[in-house]
DRENSE-644510 format. One record per atom (N, C-alpha, C): atom name; x, y, z. Coordinates in Angstrom, 1 decimal. Layout:
# DRENSE-644510
  atom       X       Y       Z
    CA       X       Y       Z
...
***
This chain:
# DRENSE-644510
  atom       X       Y       Z
     N   101.6    -8.0   -15.8
    CA   101.0    -8.0   -17.1
     C    99.9    -9.0   -17.2
     N    99.0    -9.0   -16.2
    CA    97.9    -9.9   -16.2
     C    96.9    -9.6   -17.2
     N    96.1   -10.5   -17.6
    CA    95.1   -10.3   -18.6
     C    94.3   -11.5   -19.0
     N    93.6   -11.5   -20.1
    CA    92.9   -12.6   -20.5
     C    93.7   -13.6   -21.3
     N    93.2   -14.8   -21.5
    CA    93.9   -15.8   -22.3
     C    93.3   -15.8   -23.6
     N    94.2   -15.8   -24.7
    CA    93.7   -16.0   -26.0
     C    93.4   -17.4   -26.3
     N    92.3   -17.6   -27.0
    CA    91.9   -19.0   -27.4
     C    92.0   -19.1   -28.9
     N    93.3   -19.1   -29.4
    CA    93.5   -19.0   -30.8
     C    93.7   -20.3   -31.5
     N    93.7   -21.4   -30.8
    CA    93.9   -22.7   -31.5
     C    95.4   -22.9   -31.8
     N    96.3   -22.2   -31.2
    CA    97.7   -22.3   -31.4
     C    98.2   -23.6   -30.8
     N    99.4   -24.0   -31.2
    CA   100.0   -25.2   -30.6
     C   100.5   -25.0   -29.2
     N   100.6   -23.7   -28.8
    CA   101.0   -23.3   -27.4
     C    99.8   -23.2   -26.5
     N   100.0   -23.2   -25.2
    CA    98.9   -22.9   -24.3
     C    98.4   -21.5   -24.5
     N    97.2   -21.2   -24.1
    CA    96.6   -19.9   -24.3
     C    97.6   -18.8   -23.7
     N    97.6   -17.7   -24.4
    CA    98.6   -16.6   -24.1
     C    97.8   -15.5   -23.3
     N    98.4   -15.0   -22.3
    CA    97.8   -14.0   -21.5
     C    98.0   -12.7   -22.3
     N    96.9   -12.0   -22.5
    CA    96.9   -10.7   -23.2
     C    96.7    -9.6   -22.3
     N    96.8    -8.4   -22.8
    CA    96.5    -7.2   -22.0
     C    95.1    -7.3   -21.4
     N    95.0    -6.9   -20.2
    CA    93.7    -7.0   -19.5
     C    92.6    -6.3   -20.2
     N    92.9    -5.1   -20.6
    CA    91.9    -4.2   -21.4
     C    92.6    -3.2   -22.2
     N    92.2    -3.0   -23.4
    CA    92.8    -2.0   -24.3
     C    91.7    -1.0   -24.6
     N    91.9     0.3   -24.2
    CA    91.0     1.4   -24.5
     C    91.4     1.8   -26.0
     N    90.5     1.4   -26.9
    CA    90.8     1.6   -28.3
     C    91.0     3.0   -28.7
     N    90.3     3.9   -28.1
    CA    90.5     5.4   -28.4
     C    91.9     5.8   -28.0
     N    92.4     5.3   -26.9
    CA    93.8     5.7   -26.4
     C    94.8     5.0   -27.2
     N    94.5     3.8   -27.8
    CA    95.4     3.0   -28.5
     C    95.6     3.6   -29.9
     N    94.6     4.3   -30.4
    CA    94.7     4.9   -31.8
     C    95.8     5.9   -31.9
     N    96.3     6.1   -33.1
    CA    97.4     7.1   -33.3
     C    98.6     6.4   -33.8
     N    99.7     7.1   -33.8
    CA   101.0     6.5   -34.3
     C   101.8     5.9   -33.2
     N   102.4     4.8   -33.5
    CA   103.3     4.0   -32.7
     C   104.6     3.8   -33.5
     N   105.7     4.0   -32.9
    CA   107.1     3.8   -33.5
     C   107.5     2.4   -33.2
     N   107.8     1.6   -34.2
    CA   108.3     0.2   -34.1
     C   109.7     0.3   -33.7
     N   110.1    -0.3   -32.6
    CA   111.5    -0.4   -32.1
     C   112.1    -1.8   -32.3
     N   111.3    -2.8   -32.3
    CA   111.8    -4.1   -32.5
     C   110.7    -4.9   -33.2
     N   111.1    -5.8   -34.1
    CA   110.1    -6.6   -34.8
     C   110.7    -7.8   -35.4
     N   109.8    -8.8   -35.8
    CA   110.2    -9.9   -36.5
     C   110.0    -9.6   -38.0
     N   111.0    -9.6   -38.8
    CA   110.9    -9.2   -40.2
     C   110.0   -10.3   -41.0
     N   109.3    -9.8   -42.0
    CA   108.5   -10.6   -42.9
     C   109.0   -10.3   -44.3
     N   108.4   -11.0   -45.3
    CA   108.8   -10.7   -46.7
     C   108.6    -9.3   -47.1
     N   107.6    -8.6   -46.5
    CA   107.3    -7.2   -47.0
     C   108.2    -6.2   -46.3
     N   108.8    -6.5   -45.1
    CA   109.6    -5.5   -44.4
     C   110.9    -6.1   -43.8
     N   111.6    -6.8   -44.6
    CA   112.8    -7.5   -44.2
     C   113.9    -6.6   -43.6
     N   114.0    -5.4   -44.2
    CA   115.0    -4.4   -43.7
     C   114.4    -3.0   -43.5
     N   113.5    -2.9   -42.5
    CA   112.8    -1.7   -42.2
     C   113.5    -0.7   -41.3
     N   113.4     0.6   -41.7
    CA   114.0     1.7   -40.9
     C   112.8     2.7   -40.7
     N   112.9     3.5   -39.7
    CA   111.9     4.5   -39.4
     C   110.4     3.9   -39.4
     N   110.2     2.7   -39.0
    CA   108.9     2.1   -39.1
     C   107.9     2.6   -38.1
     N   106.7     2.9   -38.6
    CA   105.6     3.3   -37.7
     C   104.4     2.6   -38.1
     N   103.5     2.4   -37.1
    CA   102.2     1.8   -37.3
     C   101.2     2.8   -36.8
     N   100.3     3.2   -37.6
    CA    99.2     4.2   -37.2
     C    97.9     3.6   -37.3
     N    97.1     3.7   -36.3
    CA    95.7     3.2   -36.2
     C    94.7     4.3   -36.1
     N    93.6     4.0   -36.8
    CA    92.5     5.0   -36.9
     C    91.2     4.2   -36.9
     N    90.2     4.6   -36.1
    CA    88.9     3.9   -36.1
     C    88.2     4.1   -37.4
     N    87.7     3.1   -38.0
    CA    86.9     3.1   -39.2
     C    85.5     2.8   -39.0
     N    84.8     2.6   -40.1
    CA    83.4     2.2   -40.0
     C    83.2     0.8   -39.6
     N    82.1     0.4   -39.0
    CA    81.7    -0.9   -38.6
     C    82.7    -1.5   -37.7
     N    83.3    -0.7   -36.8
    CA    84.3    -1.2   -35.8
     C    85.6    -1.6   -36.3
     N    85.9    -1.4   -37.6
    CA    87.2    -1.7   -38.1
     C    88.3    -0.7   -37.6
     N    89.5    -1.2   -37.6
    CA    90.7    -0.4   -37.3
     C    91.5    -0.3   -38.5
     N    91.6     0.9   -39.1
    CA    92.3     1.2   -40.3
     C    93.8     1.4   -39.9
     N    94.7     0.7   -40.6
    CA    96.1     0.7   -40.2
     C    96.9     1.2   -41.3
     N    98.0     2.0   -41.0
    CA    99.0     2.4   -42.0
     C   100.3     2.0   -41.4
     N   101.0     1.1   -42.1
    CA   102.3     0.7   -41.7
     C   103.3     1.3   -42.7
     N   104.2     2.2   -42.2
    CA   105.2     2.9   -43.1
     C   106.6     2.6   -42.6
     N   107.5     2.5   -43.5
    CA   108.9     2.4   -43.2
     C   109.7     2.7   -44.4
     N   111.0     3.0   -44.2
    CA   112.0     3.2   -45.3
     C   112.6     1.8   -45.5
     N   112.7     1.4   -46.7
    CA   113.3     0.1   -47.0
     C   114.8     0.1   -47.2
     N   115.5    -0.7   -46.5
    CA   116.9    -1.0   -46.7
     C   117.8     0.0   -46.0
     N   117.4     1.2   -45.7
    CA   118.2     2.2   -45.1
     C   117.4     3.3   -44.5
     N   118.0     4.2   -43.7
    CA   117.3     5.3   -43.0
     C   116.7     6.2   -44.1
     N   117.3     6.4   -45.2
    CA   116.8     7.3   -46.2
     C   116.4     6.5   -47.5
     N   116.1     5.2   -47.3
    CA   115.6     4.4   -48.4
     C   114.2     4.7   -48.9
     N   113.8     4.1   -49.9
    CA   112.4     4.4   -50.4
     C   111.4     4.1   -49.4
     N   110.3     4.9   -49.3
    CA   109.3     4.7   -48.3
     C   108.3     3.7   -48.8
     N   108.0     2.7   -48.0
    CA   107.0     1.7   -48.3
     C   105.8     2.0   -47.4
     N   104.6     1.7   -47.8
    CA   103.4     1.9   -47.0
     C   102.4     0.8   -47.3
     N   101.9     0.2   -46.3
    CA   100.8    -0.8   -46.4
     C    99.6    -0.4   -45.5
     N    98.4    -0.8   -46.0
    CA    97.2    -0.4   -45.3
     C    96.3    -1.5   -44.9
     N    96.7    -2.4   -44.1
    CA    95.8    -3.5   -43.6
     C    94.7    -2.9   -42.8
     N    93.7    -3.7   -42.6
    CA    92.6    -3.3   -41.6
     C    92.5    -4.4   -40.6
     N    91.9    -4.0   -39.5
    CA    91.8    -5.0   -38.4
     C    90.3    -5.0   -37.9
     N    90.0    -6.2   -37.4
    CA    88.7    -6.4   -36.8
     C    89.0    -6.8   -35.3
     N    88.4    -6.2   -34.4
    CA    88.6    -6.6   -33.0
     C    87.7    -7.8   -32.7
     N    88.3    -8.9   -32.4
    CA    87.5   -10.2   -32.2
     C    87.1   -10.4   -30.7
     N    87.8    -9.8   -29.8
    CA    87.5    -9.9   -28.4
     C    87.1    -8.5   -28.0
     N    85.8    -8.2   -28.0
    CA    85.3    -6.9   -27.7
     C    85.2    -6.6   -26.2
     N    85.4    -7.6   -25.3
    CA    85.4    -7.5   -23.9
     C    86.8    -6.8   -23.5
     N    87.9    -7.3   -24.0
    CA    89.2    -6.8   -23.7
     C    89.8    -5.9   -24.8
     N    89.3    -6.0   -26.0
    CA    89.9    -5.3   -27.2
     C    91.3    -5.7   -27.5
     N    91.8    -6.8   -26.9
    CA    93.2    -7.1   -27.0
     C    93.5    -8.2   -28.1
     N    92.5    -8.7   -28.7
    CA    92.7    -9.7   -29.8
     C    92.0    -9.2   -31.0
     N    92.9    -9.0   -32.1
    CA    92.4    -8.5   -33.4
     C    92.7    -9.5   -34.5
     N    92.1    -9.4   -35.6
    CA    92.5   -10.1   -36.8
     C    92.8    -9.0   -37.9
     N    94.1    -9.0   -38.3
    CA    94.5    -8.1   -39.4
     C    94.3    -8.7   -40.7
     N    93.8    -7.9   -41.7
    CA    93.6    -8.4   -43.0
     C    94.5    -7.6   -43.9
     N    95.4    -8.4   -44.6
    CA    96.4    -7.8   -45.5
     C    96.0    -8.1   -47.0
     N    96.1    -7.2   -47.8
    CA    95.9    -7.3   -49.3
     C    94.5    -7.9   -49.6
     N    93.6    -7.7   -48.6
    CA    92.2    -8.2   -48.8
     C    92.0    -9.7   -48.7
     N    93.0   -10.5   -48.5
    CA    92.8   -11.9   -48.5
     C    93.5   -12.6   -47.4
     N    94.6   -12.1   -46.8
    CA    95.4   -12.7   -45.8
     C    94.9   -12.2   -44.4
     N    94.5   -13.1   -43.6
    CA    94.1   -12.8   -42.2
     C    95.1   -13.3   -41.2
     N    95.5   -12.5   -40.3
    CA    96.5   -12.9   -39.3
     C    96.1   -12.4   -37.9
     N    96.3   -13.2   -36.9
    CA    96.0   -12.8   -35.5
     C    97.0   -11.7   -35.1
     N    96.5   -10.8   -34.3
    CA    97.2    -9.6   -33.8
     C    96.8    -9.5   -32.3
     N    97.7    -9.9   -31.5
    CA    97.5   -10.0   -30.0
     C    98.2    -8.9   -29.3
     N    97.5    -8.1   -28.6
    CA    98.1    -7.0   -27.8
     C    98.4    -7.7   -26.4
     N    99.7    -8.0   -26.3
    CA   100.1    -8.7   -25.1
     C   100.3    -7.7   -23.9
     N   100.6    -6.5   -24.2
    CA   100.9    -5.5   -23.2
     C   100.7    -4.1   -23.7
     N   100.1    -3.3   -22.9
    CA   100.1    -1.8   -23.2
     C   100.2    -1.1   -21.8
     N   101.2    -0.2   -21.8
    CA   101.4     0.5   -20.5
     C   100.2     1.3   -20.1
     N   100.1     1.6   -18.8
    CA    99.0     2.4   -18.3
     C    98.9     3.7   -19.0
     N   100.0     4.3   -19.4
    CA   100.0     5.6   -20.0
     C    99.9     5.6   -21.5
     N    99.7     4.3   -22.1
    CA    99.6     4.1   -23.5
     C   100.8     4.7   -24.3
     N   102.0     4.5   -23.6
    CA   103.3     5.0   -24.3
     C   104.0     3.8   -24.9
     N   103.8     2.6   -24.4
    CA   104.5     1.4   -24.9
     C   103.5     0.2   -25.1
     N   103.8    -0.6   -26.1
    CA   103.0    -1.8   -26.3
     C   103.8    -2.9   -26.9
     N   103.4    -4.1   -26.6
    CA   104.0    -5.3   -27.2
     C   102.9    -6.1   -27.9
     N   103.2    -6.5   -29.1
    CA   102.2    -7.2   -29.9
     C   102.8    -8.5   -30.3
     N   102.0    -9.6   -30.4
    CA   102.5   -10.9   -30.7
     C   101.5   -11.7   -31.6
     N   102.0   -12.8   -32.0
    CA   101.2   -13.7   -32.8
     C   101.1   -15.0   -32.0
     N   100.0   -15.7   -32.1
    CA    99.8   -16.9   -31.3
     C   100.9   -18.0   -31.4
     N   101.5   -18.1   -32.6
    CA   102.5   -19.1   -32.7
     C   103.9   -18.7   -32.2
     N   103.9   -17.5   -31.6
    CA   105.1   -16.9   -31.0
     C   106.3   -16.8   -32.0
     N   106.0   -16.6   -33.2
    CA   107.0   -16.5   -34.2
     C   107.1   -15.0   -34.7
     N   106.1   -14.2   -34.5
    CA   106.1   -12.8   -34.9
     C   105.9   -11.9   -33.6
     N   106.6   -10.8   -33.5
    CA   106.4    -9.9   -32.4
     C   106.8    -8.5   -32.8
     N   106.3    -7.5   -32.0
    CA   106.6    -6.1   -32.2
     C   106.7    -5.4   -30.9
     N   107.7    -4.5   -30.7
    CA   107.8    -3.6   -29.6
     C   107.6    -2.2   -30.1
     N   106.7    -1.5   -29.6
    CA   106.4    -0.1   -30.1
     C   106.3     0.9   -28.9
     N   106.5     2.1   -29.3
    CA   106.3     3.2   -28.3
     C   105.8     4.4   -29.1
     N   105.4     5.4   -28.4
    CA   104.8     6.6   -29.0
     C   105.9     7.6   -29.5
     N   107.1     7.3   -29.2
    CA   108.2     8.2   -29.6
     C   109.3     7.5   -30.4
     N   110.0     8.2   -31.3
    CA   111.0     7.6   -32.1
     C   112.2     7.1   -31.4
     N   112.4     7.4   -30.1
    CA   113.5     6.9   -29.3
     C   112.9     6.2   -28.1
     N   113.6     5.1   -27.7
    CA   113.1     4.3   -26.6
     C   114.3     4.1   -25.6
     N   114.1     4.3   -24.3
    CA   115.1     4.0   -23.3
     C   115.6     2.6   -23.4
     N   116.9     2.4   -23.4
    CA   117.4     1.0   -23.6
     C   116.9     0.1   -22.5
     N   116.8     0.5   -21.3
    CA   116.4    -0.4   -20.2
     C   114.9    -0.8   -20.5
     N   114.1     0.2   -20.9
    CA   112.7    -0.1   -21.2
     C   112.6    -1.1   -22.3
     N   113.4    -0.9   -23.4
    CA   113.3    -1.8   -24.5
     C   113.7    -3.2   -24.1
     N   114.7    -3.4   -23.3
    CA   115.2    -4.7   -22.7
     C   114.0    -5.3   -21.9
     N   113.4    -4.6   -21.1
    CA   112.3    -5.1   -20.3
     C   111.2    -5.7   -21.2
     N   110.8    -4.9   -22.3
    CA   109.8    -5.4   -23.2
     C   110.2    -6.6   -24.0
     N   111.5    -6.6   -24.4
    CA   112.0    -7.8   -25.1
     C   112.0    -9.0   -24.2
     N   112.4    -8.8   -22.9
    CA   112.4    -9.9   -21.9
     C   111.0   -10.4   -21.7
     N   110.0    -9.6   -21.8
    CA   108.6   -10.1   -21.7
     C   108.3   -11.1   -22.8
     N   108.8   -10.8   -24.0
    CA   108.6   -11.8   -25.1
     C   109.4   -13.1   -24.9
     N   110.6   -13.0   -24.4
    CA   111.4   -14.2   -24.0
     C   110.7   -15.0   -23.0
     N   110.1   -14.4   -22.0
    CA   109.4   -15.1   -20.9
     C   108.2   -15.8   -21.4
     N   107.6   -15.3   -22.5
    CA   106.5   -15.9   -23.1
     C   106.8   -16.9   -24.2
     N   108.1   -17.3   -24.3
    CA   108.6   -18.3   -25.2
     C   108.5   -17.9   -26.7
     N   108.6   -16.6   -27.0
    CA   108.6   -16.1   -28.4
     C   110.0   -16.5   -29.0
     N   109.9   -16.9   -30.3
    CA   111.2   -17.1   -31.0
     C   111.7   -15.8   -31.5
     N   112.8   -15.4   -30.9
    CA   113.4   -14.1   -31.1
     C   114.7   -14.2   -32.0
     N   114.9   -15.4   -32.6
    CA   116.1   -15.6   -33.3
     C   116.3   -14.6   -34.5
     N   115.1   -14.2   -35.1
    CA   115.2   -13.2   -36.2
     C   114.8   -11.8   -35.8
     N   114.4   -11.6   -34.6
    CA   113.9   -10.3   -34.1
     C   115.0    -9.3   -34.2
     N   114.7    -8.1   -34.7
    CA   115.7    -7.1   -34.9
     C   115.2    -5.7   -34.4
     N   116.2    -4.9   -34.1
    CA   115.9    -3.5   -33.7
     C   115.6    -2.7   -35.0
     N   114.8    -1.7   -34.8
    CA   114.5    -0.7   -35.9
     C   115.1     0.6   -35.6
     N   116.0     1.0   -36.5
    CA   116.6     2.3   -36.3
     C   115.7     3.4   -36.8
     N   115.7     4.5   -36.0
    CA   114.9     5.7   -36.4
     C   115.8     6.9   -36.6
     N   115.8     7.4   -37.7
    CA   116.5     8.7   -38.0
     C   115.5     9.8   -38.1
     N   115.2    10.1   -39.3
    CA   114.1    11.1   -39.6
     C   112.8    10.3   -39.7
     N   111.7    10.9   -39.3
    CA   110.4    10.3   -39.3
     C   110.0    10.0   -40.7
     N   109.4     8.9   -41.0
    CA   109.0     8.5   -42.4
     C   107.9     9.5   -42.9
***
C-alpha cells in the first residue's frame, strides 16, 4: 500500500496515502462495513457513501444509513469535498453543514476499486468500505489490520450490519 505522505499538520508522522486515486472510478456507491461512530451516526445500519463529481472539481457526497436498527429511520447527510492533492487525488477536505471542514484521507483503494480504507490524520476516525453490501470476513480483517498497523485508535470502531439497502 505504497503512496504519498500526507502533510496535514497532525501530531503523528505523515501518513502514507493511496498512490493514486482515479476519481472517475472512485465515484459511485460504497457500502460502509466498519467505521468510527460520530455524533451524527452513533448506531448506523445499512450505511452507504455515494460520491458524484460536481462543478468546480467538488465531490458531492450522500451519506445514508438507518439509525439504531436495520429498519430504523433513514438519515441522510450531503457533505461536499474538495480534492486538495490533485496529483494523487487521495487527500480531500469534507465540508459538513457548510461550516465544518474535516480531512478525508484515502489510505487505500484496491486495484479493481472494490475496496477502500479512509482515515483522518489524527488516527481517531476511519472507515472500511466496499462496493457490495457483504464483505468477505478475511478481507475485512485485512483492511482492519491495515488501520491497526497505522496506529489508528480502533477502540470505538464498529462493524456496520447490512440488511436491506437503504
